[in-house]
N, C-alpha and C positions, 0 to 999 in steps of 0.2 A: 504493500500500500504506500510505500514511501515516495515513489516517483509519480508524476502526472504525465500521461501521454495523451496525445490526441491524433486522430487520423484526419488529415486535411485533403480536400479535393481541389484540384487545379484544372483549368481548361487548357487547351492546346497552346495558348499564348503565355502560359506560366503564371496566370493570375489565380490567386486563391479564390475559390468559391465559398459562399457563406456557410457551408455546412461543416461542422466539426463534430466528430464522434469520439468520445473518450475511449481509448483502448490502445492495444499494441498487437503485433503479429496478426494482422487482418488477413482474411481470405474471402474472396467474392463468391457469391452464388453463381452457378453456371449462366443464369440469365442476366447477371449484373444488377439485379434489383435489391439484393440483400448483402449484408456483410456480417461475418462472424469474427469476433476479436476477443482477446483476453481483456477484461476490464473490471474495475471496482467502482460500481455506481449504485448504491453504496456497497453491496456485497460482491466479493471477488468470484470470478469464474469466467466462463465463456458466455458472451452475450450476442444475440442476433439483433440487428438493426437494419431498417430500410435504408436505402441509399440516401434519402432526404433527411435521415436522422430520426425519423419517427418509428413508432412500433417496437421500441426496445423491449426485449424479453430475455430473461436470464435462462440459459440453456443448461449450464452445469454450475455446481455450487462448491467447487474446490478451487481455492486461490492459486494452486500450483498448476492448474490446467493452462496449456498454452500451445502455440504453434499449430493452430487449427488448419485443416485442409478440407474444403468442401468437395464431396464426391461429384464427378461430372454428371451423374444422373440426377443430382440434386436431392438425394434422399438421406444422406448421412454426413456427419462431420467426423473426421479422424483427428486425433490430437494427442499430445504428450501429457502425462500426468505422473507426479511422484508416486511411487509404489515400491514397497519392499527395499528401501534404501537406494533406489535408482529411479530412472524414468522408464515408463512403459507406454505403449501405444494403445489407445482406446478408441472406440467409435460410439456414437450416440445418434439416435434419430432426431429430427428437427423439433419434435415436441418434448425432447428431454428424456424420452423413454428408451428402453432397450440398450442401456449402457453396457458395453461389452469390452472386457479387457482382452486384447489380442496377443500381447507379448508378456512373458513372465521370466525371461532369461535374466541372469545376473548382469549387472552393469546398466548402461543407459541405452534405450531404444527411443529414437526421437526423429523429428522432421519427417512425418509421414507425407507421402505424395501419392495420389491415386493414379492408376493407369487410366487412359482415356475411356475404357469400357466399364470402369468402376468395379472390375472383378478382382483387382489386385492392388496392394499397397506396397510401394517401395519406401524404405526407411533407412536411416543411418543408425548403426549400432556399434557399441563398444564392448559387446559381450565377450569378445576374445582379447580385450586389452588394448586394441587399436580400433580406430574408426573405420568401419567397413560398411558396404551397402548390401542390404538384404531385400528380399521380396517375399511376400506372403499373399495368400488368398484373402479376400476382404473379410472373411470370418476368422482369420488368424491361423488357419491351417496351412500346412505345407510351407513353413518358413525355411528359406534356403539362402545361402550366401550367393550374392550376385557379383560383387566386386571385392575380391579379397585384399587388394592393396590398401594400405593406410590412406584414407581420404582426408586425413588431418582434421583440424577443428573448424575448417571453413564451412559455414552454413550454405555456401553458394554453389553446391554441386548441382549439375544441370540434368535432372531426371527427364525433363521435357525433351531432351535431345537423345535420350536413350530409347532403343527399341527392345521390347521384351517379347520374346517368342516362347510360347509354351511348347515343350518337346512332347509330341504325341507318341513317340516311339520308345 
């Protein structure tokens, strides 16, 4: 709760638009009409807000929840949450129901990114002592190492440029 963050909108000219939404680590809905972000207003957790700043609704009630990622089909939010001494990946429906813990490995699992078909989640994990990239089904099953090299502490790895192919053989 110590820091105040706000999400600002700007037009193509670089001018700030009048809408400010308190929060950090935002993720847009696939249609661009909603935003999910970590916020404390007044209770901490993940909050849903319309693009114009109206309709704010608290989605989760854990102040450690962060780094949300909206599924491309618009049905779920994946996010990181402190659990068992580290960070794990969870999903939740847009009404706050069906909270599901997807990862339970020792260490930190964080930065979830959905595949375009909403069937899998790619994430960064330090479960082996170094940051690596894993992929799992959207229900948490079939977790497997995708990139074994140490990807470092940089949060800017580009999953949107990776192609993930399911091996049918």
